[in-house]
Biopython code that builds the backbone (N, CA, C, O; Angstrom):
import numpy as np
from Bio.PDB.StructureBuilder import StructureBuilder

atoms = [
    (1, "MET", "N", (122.758, 119.030, 160.256)),
    (1, "MET", "CA", (123.416, 118.721, 158.728)),
    (1, "MET", "C", (123.154, 117.147, 158.783)),
    (1, "MET", "O", (123.546, 116.419, 159.695)),
    (2, "ASN", "N", (122.403, 116.722, 157.624)),
    (2, "ASN", "CA", (122.143, 115.463, 157.252)),
    (2, "ASN", "C", (123.199, 114.825, 156.211)),
    (2, "ASN", "O", (124.261, 115.386, 155.942)),
    (3, "LYS", "N", (122.857, 113.779, 155.737)),
    (3, "LYS", "CA", (124.220, 113.130, 154.783)),
    (3, "LYS", "C", (124.063, 113.899, 153.426)),
    (3, "LYS", "O", (125.053, 114.275, 152.798)),
    (4, "SER", "N", (122.901, 114.097, 153.039)),
    (4, "SER", "CA", (122.869, 114.819, 151.772)),
    (4, "SER", "C", (123.474, 116.241, 151.708)),
    (4, "SER", "O", (124.203, 116.644, 150.801)),
    (5, "GLU", "N", (123.070, 116.961, 152.806)),
    (5, "GLU", "CA", (123.797, 118.317, 152.877)),
    (5, "GLU", "C", (125.306, 118.298, 153.037)),
    (5, "GLU", "O", (126.077, 119.120, 152.541)),
    (6, "LEU", "N", (125.631, 117.258, 153.791)),
    (6, "LEU", "CA", (127.188, 116.883, 153.968)),
    (6, "LEU", "C", (127.828, 116.522, 152.699)),
    (6, "LEU", "O", (128.981, 116.915, 152.517)),
    (7, "ILE", "N", (127.295, 115.894, 151.881)),
    (7, "ILE", "CA", (127.668, 115.620, 150.476)),
    (7, "ILE", "C", (127.794, 116.921, 149.628)),
    (7, "ILE", "O", (128.776, 117.179, 148.931)),
    (8, "GLU", "N", (126.814, 117.626, 149.748)),
    (8, "GLU", "CA", (126.748, 119.037, 148.966)),
    (8, "GLU", "C", (127.913, 119.835, 149.429)),
    (8, "GLU", "O", (128.591, 120.484, 148.631)),
    (9, "ALA", "N", (128.174, 119.797, 150.788)),
    (9, "ALA", "CA", (129.338, 120.783, 151.340)),
    (9, "ALA", "C", (130.517, 120.190, 150.896)),
    (9, "ALA", "O", (131.426, 120.956, 150.575)),
    (10, "ILE", "N", (130.701, 118.966, 150.808)),
    (10, "ILE", "CA", (132.138, 118.365, 150.280)),
    (10, "ILE", "C", (132.330, 118.566, 148.926)),
    (10, "ILE", "O", (133.437, 118.932, 148.532)),
    (11, "ALA", "N", (131.263, 118.350, 148.023)),
    (11, "ALA", "CA", (131.413, 118.532, 146.702)),
    (11, "ALA", "C", (131.895, 120.114, 146.365)),
    (11, "ALA", "O", (132.812, 120.454, 145.617)),
    (12, "ALA", "N", (131.120, 120.854, 147.041)),
    (12, "ALA", "CA", (131.536, 122.448, 146.942)),
    (12, "ALA", "C", (132.674, 122.775, 147.252)),
    (12, "ALA", "O", (133.418, 123.451, 146.541)),
    (13, "SER", "N", (132.989, 122.243, 148.565)),
    (13, "SER", "CA", (134.588, 122.721, 149.108)),
    (13, "SER", "C", (135.548, 121.957, 148.212)),
    (13, "SER", "O", (136.535, 122.582, 147.822)),
    (14, "ALA", "N", (135.405, 120.731, 147.841)),
    (14, "ALA", "CA", (136.420, 120.154, 147.030)),
    (14, "ALA", "C", (136.494, 120.325, 145.538)),
    (14, "ALA", "O", (137.391, 119.897, 144.811)),
    (15, "ASP", "N", (135.316, 121.083, 145.142)),
    (15, "ASP", "CA", (135.120, 121.408, 143.722)),
    (15, "ASP", "C", (135.112, 120.088, 142.801)),
    (15, "ASP", "O", (135.946, 119.945, 141.906)),
    (16, "ILE", "N", (134.106, 119.122, 143.080)),
    (16, "ILE", "CA", (134.109, 117.798, 142.558)),
    (16, "ILE", "C", (132.533, 117.439, 142.503)),
    (16, "ILE", "O", (131.719, 117.822, 143.343)),
    (17, "PRO", "N", (132.269, 116.729, 141.502)),
    (17, "PRO", "CA", (130.813, 116.365, 141.518)),
    (17, "PRO", "C", (130.214, 115.687, 142.706)),
    (17, "PRO", "O", (130.945, 115.122, 143.520)),
    (18, "LYS", "N", (128.899, 115.719, 142.842)),
    (18, "LYS", "CA", (128.132, 115.202, 143.893)),
    (18, "LYS", "C", (128.389, 113.639, 144.091)),
    (18, "LYS", "O", (128.568, 113.080, 145.174)),
    (19, "ALA", "N", (128.371, 113.083, 142.907)),
    (19, "ALA", "CA", (128.532, 111.491, 142.887)),
    (19, "ALA", "C", (129.769, 110.974, 143.297)),
    (19, "ALA", "O", (129.835, 109.883, 143.863)),
    (20, "ALA", "N", (131.070, 111.881, 142.987)),
    (20, "ALA", "CA", (132.232, 111.661, 143.358)),
    (20, "ALA", "C", (132.272, 111.821, 145.013)),
    (20, "ALA", "O", (132.845, 110.945, 145.660)),
    (21, "ALA", "N", (131.706, 112.857, 145.633)),
    (21, "ALA", "CA", (131.767, 113.233, 146.926)),
    (21, "ALA", "C", (130.824, 112.276, 147.700)),
    (21, "ALA", "O", (131.143, 112.001, 148.857)),
    (22, "THR", "N", (129.721, 111.754, 147.188)),
    (22, "THR", "CA", (128.928, 110.527, 147.709)),
    (22, "THR", "C", (129.808, 109.192, 147.728)),
    (22, "THR", "O", (129.822, 108.420, 148.686)),
    (23, "ARG", "N", (130.484, 109.030, 146.642)),
    (23, "ARG", "CA", (131.430, 107.825, 146.792)),
    (23, "ARG", "C", (132.529, 107.903, 147.977)),
    (23, "ARG", "O", (132.844, 106.957, 148.697)),
    (24, "ALA", "N", (133.030, 109.163, 148.035)),
    (24, "ALA", "CA", (134.185, 109.351, 149.026)),
    (24, "ALA", "C", (133.697, 109.301, 150.307)),
    (24, "ALA", "O", (134.391, 108.783, 151.182)),
    (25, "LEU", "N", (132.466, 109.819, 150.598)),
    (25, "LEU", "CA", (131.879, 109.934, 152.106)),
    (25, "LEU", "C", (131.475, 108.339, 152.351)),
    (25, "LEU", "O", (131.724, 107.811, 153.435)),
    (26, "ASP", "N", (130.868, 107.646, 151.326)),
    (26, "ASP", "CA", (130.543, 106.362, 151.624)),
    (26, "ASP", "C", (131.684, 105.306, 151.843)),
    (26, "ASP", "O", (131.567, 104.314, 152.562)),
    (27, "ALA", "N", (132.827, 105.658, 151.112)),
    (27, "ALA", "CA", (134.111, 104.713, 151.348)),
    (27, "ALA", "C", (134.682, 105.084, 152.699)),
    (27, "ALA", "O", (135.024, 104.126, 153.393)),
    (28, "MET", "N", (134.858, 106.365, 153.230)),
    (28, "MET", "CA", (135.357, 106.684, 154.512)),
    (28, "MET", "C", (134.407, 105.970, 155.571)),
    (28, "MET", "O", (134.873, 105.353, 156.529)),
    (29, "VAL", "N", (133.130, 106.089, 155.348)),
    (29, "VAL", "CA", (132.260, 105.398, 156.307)),
    (29, "VAL", "C", (132.272, 103.913, 156.492)),
    (29, "VAL", "O", (132.130, 103.381, 157.592)),
    (30, "ASP", "N", (132.449, 103.263, 155.361)),
    (30, "ASP", "CA", (132.821, 101.965, 155.251)),
    (30, "ASP", "C", (134.104, 101.528, 155.808)),
    (30, "ASP", "O", (134.234, 100.515, 156.495)),
    (31, "THR", "N", (135.058, 102.342, 155.479)),
    (31, "THR", "CA", (136.422, 101.923, 155.942)),
    (31, "THR", "C", (136.426, 102.143, 157.657)),
    (31, "THR", "O", (136.919, 101.297, 158.402)),
    (32, "VAL", "N", (135.959, 103.088, 158.028)),
    (32, "VAL", "CA", (135.930, 103.289, 159.644)),
    (32, "VAL", "C", (135.110, 102.121, 160.134)),
    (32, "VAL", "O", (135.524, 101.479, 161.100)),
    (33, "THR", "N", (133.990, 101.801, 159.545)),
    (33, "THR", "CA", (133.185, 100.592, 160.141)),
    (33, "THR", "C", (134.001, 99.335, 160.117)),
    (33, "THR", "O", (134.151, 98.675, 161.146)),
    (34, "GLU", "N", (134.544, 98.976, 158.950)),
    (34, "GLU", "CA", (135.323, 97.765, 158.904)),
    (34, "GLU", "C", (136.514, 97.664, 159.811)),
    (34, "GLU", "O", (136.853, 96.588, 160.304)),
    (35, "SER", "N", (137.209, 98.904, 160.049)),
    (35, "SER", "CA", (138.293, 98.894, 161.064)),
    (35, "SER", "C", (137.700, 98.786, 162.488)),
    (35, "SER", "O", (138.316, 98.128, 163.327)),
    (36, "LEU", "N", (136.629, 99.348, 162.780)),
    (36, "LEU", "CA", (136.060, 99.164, 164.214)),
    (36, "LEU", "C", (135.663, 97.579, 164.217)),
    (36, "LEU", "O", (136.065, 96.849, 165.124)),
    (37, "LYS", "N", (134.949, 97.148, 163.278)),
    (37, "LYS", "CA", (134.728, 95.631, 163.456)),
    (37, "LYS", "C", (135.846, 94.750, 163.674)),
    (37, "LYS", "O", (135.697, 93.684, 164.271)),
    (38, "SER", "N", (137.006, 95.149, 163.205)),
    (38, "SER", "CA", (138.208, 94.325, 163.375)),
    (38, "SER", "C", (138.926, 94.511, 164.583)),
    (38, "SER", "O", (139.961, 93.905, 164.864)),
    (39, "GLY", "N", (138.304, 95.449, 165.372)),
    (39, "GLY", "CA", (138.989, 95.979, 166.763)),
    (39, "GLY", "C", (140.015, 96.887, 166.712)),
    (39, "GLY", "O", (140.620, 97.114, 167.760)),
    (40, "GLU", "N", (140.407, 97.583, 165.471)),
    (40, "GLU", "CA", (141.101, 98.722, 165.302)),
    (40, "GLU", "C", (140.581, 99.995, 165.812)),
    (40, "GLU", "O", (139.375, 100.137, 166.017)),
    (41, "THR", "N", (141.503, 101.004, 166.044)),
    (41, "THR", "CA", (140.923, 102.383, 166.108)),
    (41, "THR", "C", (141.260, 103.236, 165.222)),
    (41, "THR", "O", (142.310, 103.034, 164.612)),
    (42, "VAL", "N", (140.579, 104.231, 164.965)),
    (42, "VAL", "CA", (140.890, 104.973, 163.700)),
    (42, "VAL", "C", (141.097, 106.512, 164.222)),
    (42, "VAL", "O", (140.210, 107.207, 164.717)),
    (43, "SER", "N", (142.362, 106.865, 164.020)),
    (43, "SER", "CA", (142.859, 108.251, 164.532)),
    (43, "SER", "C", (142.955, 109.223, 163.470)),
    (43, "SER", "O", (143.634, 108.957, 162.478)),
    (44, "LEU", "N", (142.326, 110.358, 163.579)),
    (44, "LEU", "CA", (142.272, 111.434, 162.417)),
    (44, "LEU", "C", (142.883, 112.565, 163.176)),
    (44, "LEU", "O", (142.208, 113.205, 163.983)),
    (45, "VAL", "N", (144.104, 112.823, 162.949)),
    (45, "VAL", "CA", (144.910, 113.961, 163.789)),
    (45, "VAL", "C", (144.194, 114.981, 163.595)),
    (45, "VAL", "O", (143.849, 115.234, 162.441)),
    (46, "GLY", "N", (143.768, 115.868, 164.735)),
    (46, "GLY", "CA", (143.133, 117.152, 164.643)),
    (46, "GLY", "C", (141.572, 117.024, 164.657)),
    (46, "GLY", "O", (140.918, 117.977, 165.081)),
    (47, "PHE", "N", (140.963, 115.925, 164.225)),
    (47, "PHE", "CA", (139.624, 115.667, 164.202)),
    (47, "PHE", "C", (139.194, 114.805, 165.487)),
    (47, "PHE", "O", (138.472, 115.229, 166.390)),
    (48, "GLY", "N", (139.802, 113.432, 165.411)),
    (48, "GLY", "CA", (139.339, 112.706, 166.655)),
    (48, "GLY", "C", (139.610, 111.319, 166.502)),
    (48, "GLY", "O", (140.246, 110.929, 165.523)),
    (49, "THR", "N", (139.177, 110.508, 167.399)),
    (49, "THR", "CA", (139.684, 109.076, 167.368)),
    (49, "THR", "C", (138.136, 108.115, 167.497)),
    (49, "THR", "O", (137.355, 108.245, 168.440)),
    (50, "PHE", "N", (137.953, 107.258, 166.451)),
    (50, "PHE", "CA", (137.026, 106.322, 166.656)),
    (50, "PHE", "C", (137.530, 104.984, 167.259)),
    (50, "PHE", "O", (138.586, 104.498, 166.852)),
    (51, "SER", "N", (136.807, 104.396, 168.201)),
    (51, "SER", "CA", (137.262, 103.129, 168.854)),
    (51, "SER", "C", (136.039, 102.160, 169.389)),
    (51, "SER", "O", (134.885, 102.588, 169.400)),
    (52, "VAL", "N", (136.272, 101.199, 169.709)),
    (52, "VAL", "CA", (135.214, 100.256, 170.280)),
    (52, "VAL", "C", (135.329, 100.211, 171.829)),
    (52, "VAL", "O", (136.467, 100.142, 172.294)),
    (53, "LYS", "N", (134.413, 100.239, 172.560)),
    (53, "LYS", "CA", (134.387, 100.124, 174.035)),
    (53, "LYS", "C", (133.362, 98.967, 174.270)),
    (53, "LYS", "O", (132.309, 98.739, 173.674)),
    (54, "GLU", "N", (134.040, 98.208, 175.442)),
    (54, "GLU", "CA", (133.213, 97.197, 175.917)),
    (54, "GLU", "C", (132.325, 97.712, 176.976)),
    (54, "GLU", "O", (132.746, 98.392, 177.911)),
    (55, "ARG", "N", (131.021, 97.359, 176.808)),
    (55, "ARG", "CA", (130.097, 97.689, 178.096)),
    (55, "ARG", "C", (129.733, 96.505, 178.794)),
    (55, "ARG", "O", (129.372, 95.502, 178.178)),
    (56, "ALA", "N", (129.810, 96.549, 180.172)),
    (56, "ALA", "CA", (129.595, 95.357, 181.035)),
    (56, "ALA", "C", (128.245, 95.068, 181.027)),
    (56, "ALA", "O", (127.411, 95.919, 180.716)),
    (57, "ALA", "N", (127.919, 93.777, 181.387)),
    (57, "ALA", "CA", (126.593, 93.258, 181.675)),
    (57, "ALA", "C", (126.068, 93.968, 182.860)),
    (57, "ALA", "O", (126.831, 94.253, 183.782)),
    (58, "ARG", "N", (124.616, 94.317, 182.900)),
    (58, "ARG", "CA", (124.283, 95.013, 184.056)),
    (58, "ARG", "C", (122.822, 94.570, 184.059)),
    (58, "ARG", "O", (122.307, 93.881, 183.179)),
    (59, "THR", "N", (122.157, 95.084, 185.245)),
    (59, "THR", "CA", (120.754, 94.624, 185.678)),
    (59, "THR", "C", (120.022, 96.150, 185.473)),
    (59, "THR", "O", (120.435, 97.205, 185.955)),
    (60, "GLY", "N", (119.054, 95.999, 184.787)),
    (60, "GLY", "CA", (118.146, 97.178, 184.478)),
    (60, "GLY", "C", (116.599, 96.903, 185.015)),
    (60, "GLY", "O", (116.327, 95.843, 185.578)),
    (61, "ARG", "N", (115.689, 97.854, 184.816)),
    (61, "ARG", "CA", (114.349, 97.704, 185.202)),
    (61, "ARG", "C", (113.423, 98.073, 183.912)),
    (61, "ARG", "O", (113.478, 99.156, 183.330)),
    (62, "ASN", "N", (112.586, 97.021, 183.571)),
    (62, "ASN", "CA", (111.478, 97.212, 182.857)),
    (62, "ASN", "C", (110.651, 98.443, 183.108)),
    (62, "ASN", "O", (109.934, 98.367, 184.105)),
    (63, "PRO", "N", (110.595, 99.612, 182.386)),
    (63, "PRO", "CA", (109.914, 100.689, 182.864)),
    (63, "PRO", "C", (108.427, 100.625, 182.953)),
    (63, "PRO", "O", (107.799, 101.485, 183.571)),
    (64, "GLN", "N", (107.741, 99.436, 182.234)),
    (64, "GLN", "CA", (106.365, 99.405, 182.224)),
    (64, "GLN", "C", (105.938, 98.605, 183.439)),
    (64, "GLN", "O", (104.863, 98.919, 183.949)),
    (65, "THR", "N", (106.718, 97.498, 184.032)),
    (65, "THR", "CA", (106.370, 96.635, 185.090)),
    (65, "THR", "C", (107.297, 96.843, 186.309)),
    (65, "THR", "O", (107.009, 96.397, 187.419)),
    (66, "GLY", "N", (108.424, 97.544, 186.050)),
    (66, "GLY", "CA", (109.188, 97.512, 187.147)),
    (66, "GLY", "C", (110.206, 96.564, 187.586)),
    (66, "GLY", "O", (111.097, 96.828, 188.393)),
    (67, "GLU", "N", (109.997, 95.305, 186.934)),
    (67, "GLU", "CA", (110.785, 94.272, 187.290)),
    (67, "GLU", "C", (112.005, 94.202, 186.710)),
    (67, "GLU", "O", (112.130, 94.675, 185.580)),
    (68, "PRO", "N", (113.110, 93.611, 187.361)),
    (68, "PRO", "CA", (114.584, 93.716, 187.042)),
    (68, "PRO", "C", (114.719, 92.666, 185.641)),
    (68, "PRO", "O", (114.165, 91.581, 185.467)),
    (69, "ILE", "N", (115.558, 93.332, 184.828)),
    (69, "ILE", "CA", (115.988, 92.418, 183.712)),
    (69, "ILE", "C", (117.434, 92.536, 183.585)),
    (69, "ILE", "O", (118.034, 93.461, 184.133)),
    (70, "GLN", "N", (118.182, 91.409, 182.706)),
    (70, "GLN", "CA", (119.426, 91.415, 182.528)),
    (70, "GLN", "C", (119.732, 91.899, 181.259)),
    (70, "GLN", "O", (119.262, 91.429, 180.222)),
    (71, "ILE", "N", (120.547, 92.873, 181.326)),
    (71, "ILE", "CA", (121.250, 93.516, 180.061)),
    (71, "ILE", "C", (122.682, 93.016, 179.760)),
    (71, "ILE", "O", (123.645, 93.206, 180.504)),
    (72, "SER", "N", (122.712, 92.289, 178.467)),
    (72, "SER", "CA", (123.943, 91.651, 178.343)),
    (72, "SER", "C", (125.072, 92.656, 177.944)),
    (72, "SER", "O", (124.832, 93.760, 177.454)),
    (73, "ALA", "N", (126.306, 92.181, 178.196)),
    (73, "ALA", "CA", (127.439, 92.966, 177.682)),
    (73, "ALA", "C", (127.283, 93.366, 176.110)),
    (73, "ALA", "O", (126.589, 92.721, 175.324)),
    (74, "ALA", "N", (127.931, 94.373, 175.816)),
    (74, "ALA", "CA", (127.944, 94.635, 174.368)),
    (74, "ALA", "C", (129.237, 95.528, 174.050)),
    (74, "ALA", "O", (129.757, 96.213, 174.931)),
    (75, "LYS", "N", (129.747, 95.475, 172.677)),
    (75, "LYS", "CA", (130.532, 96.341, 172.224)),
    (75, "LYS", "C", (129.969, 97.693, 171.600)),
    (75, "LYS", "O", (129.063, 97.599, 170.771)),
    (76, "VAL", "N", (130.388, 98.765, 171.904)),
    (76, "VAL", "CA", (129.737, 99.891, 171.473)),
    (76, "VAL", "C", (130.879, 100.864, 170.856)),
    (76, "VAL", "O", (131.938, 101.067, 171.450)),
    (77, "PRO", "N", (130.561, 101.437, 169.621)),
    (77, "PRO", "CA", (131.451, 102.412, 169.087)),
    (77, "PRO", "C", (131.586, 103.926, 169.850)),
    (77, "PRO", "O", (130.635, 104.522, 170.355)),
    (78, "ASN", "N", (132.677, 104.301, 169.824)),
    (78, "ASN", "CA", (133.084, 105.527, 170.553)),
    (78, "ASN", "C", (133.767, 106.616, 169.876)),
    (78, "ASN", "O", (134.719, 106.338, 169.148)),
    (79, "PHE", "N", (133.400, 107.818, 170.025)),
    (79, "PHE", "CA", (134.330, 108.975, 169.187)),
    (79, "PHE", "C", (135.018, 109.803, 170.264)),
    (79, "PHE", "O", (134.240, 110.218, 171.124)),
    (80, "LYS", "N", (136.018, 110.067, 170.383)),
    (80, "LYS", "CA", (136.618, 111.078, 171.285)),
    (80, "LYS", "C", (137.283, 112.285, 170.360)),
    (80, "LYS", "O", (138.206, 112.131, 169.560)),
    (81, "ALA", "N", (136.607, 113.494, 170.656)),
    (81, "ALA", "CA", (137.102, 114.547, 169.874)),
    (81, "ALA", "C", (138.569, 114.791, 169.996)),
    (81, "ALA", "O", (139.111, 114.519, 171.067)),
    (82, "GLY", "N", (139.286, 115.292, 168.977)),
    (82, "GLY", "CA", (140.678, 115.856, 169.099)),
    (82, "GLY", "C", (140.642, 117.104, 169.583)),
    (82, "GLY", "O", (139.566, 117.675, 169.759)),
    (83, "LYS", "N", (141.898, 117.712, 169.875)),
    (83, "LYS", "CA", (142.024, 118.908, 170.560)),
    (83, "LYS", "C", (141.688, 120.161, 169.503)),
    (83, "LYS", "O", (141.090, 121.145, 169.938)),
    (84, "ALA", "N", (142.039, 120.101, 168.291)),
    (84, "ALA", "CA", (141.809, 121.022, 167.302)),
    (84, "ALA", "C", (140.272, 121.087, 167.149)),
    (84, "ALA", "O", (139.776, 122.213, 167.194)),
    (85, "LEU", "N", (139.477, 120.057, 166.980)),
    (85, "LEU", "CA", (138.136, 120.027, 166.887)),
    (85, "LEU", "C", (137.435, 120.847, 168.118)),
    (85, "LEU", "O", (136.698, 121.818, 167.945)),
    (86, "LYS", "N", (137.787, 120.298, 169.387)),
    (86, "LYS", "CA", (137.392, 120.844, 170.610)),
    (86, "LYS", "C", (137.629, 122.512, 170.444)),
    (86, "LYS", "O", (136.715, 123.325, 170.577)),
    (87, "ASP", "N", (138.873, 122.829, 170.162)),
    (87, "ASP", "CA", (139.084, 124.254, 170.072)),
    (87, "ASP", "C", (138.263, 124.918, 169.170)),
    (87, "ASP", "O", (137.728, 125.964, 169.538)),
    (88, "SER", "N", (138.061, 124.462, 167.982)),
    (88, "SER", "CA", (137.353, 125.264, 166.936)),
    (88, "SER", "C", (135.854, 125.289, 167.216)),
    (88, "SER", "O", (135.206, 126.225, 166.747)),
    (89, "VAL", "N", (135.221, 124.314, 167.961)),
    (89, "VAL", "CA", (134.018, 124.642, 168.516)),
    (89, "VAL", "C", (133.676, 125.441, 169.515)),
    (89, "VAL", "O", (132.519, 125.861, 169.544)),
    (90, "ASN", "N", (134.622, 125.822, 170.550)),
    (90, "ASN", "CA", (134.694, 126.789, 171.642)),
    (90, "ASN", "C", (135.037, 127.921, 171.220)),
    (90, "ASN", "O", (135.149, 128.863, 172.004)),
]
sb = StructureBuilder()
sb.init_structure("model")
sb.init_model(0)
sb.init_chain("A")
sb.init_seg("    ")
for serial, (resi, resn, name, xyz) in enumerate(atoms, 1):
    if name == "N":
        sb.init_residue(resn, " ", resi, " ")
    sb.init_atom(name, np.array(xyz, "f"), 0.0, 1.0, " ", f" {name:<3s}", serial, name[0])
structure = sb.get_structure()
């Protein structure tokens, strides 16, 4: 499912116009993004938790030459599915 298909599904499920569903989805994504940027976690009970994890610096290899390269530390977004979501998928 891509973004436009998700918007259509939201509009049909909530019985709202596609424009309103688009604004709602964009607002949700923007709010989660801003919260993660500021270091907060976002928990949606039954769905899951969005958070930011620290990835340590490490040594990797250039696949073309095989020589070692240094990969710097980074912050990466993380999602942990909630119990209700896990149960509904299985």
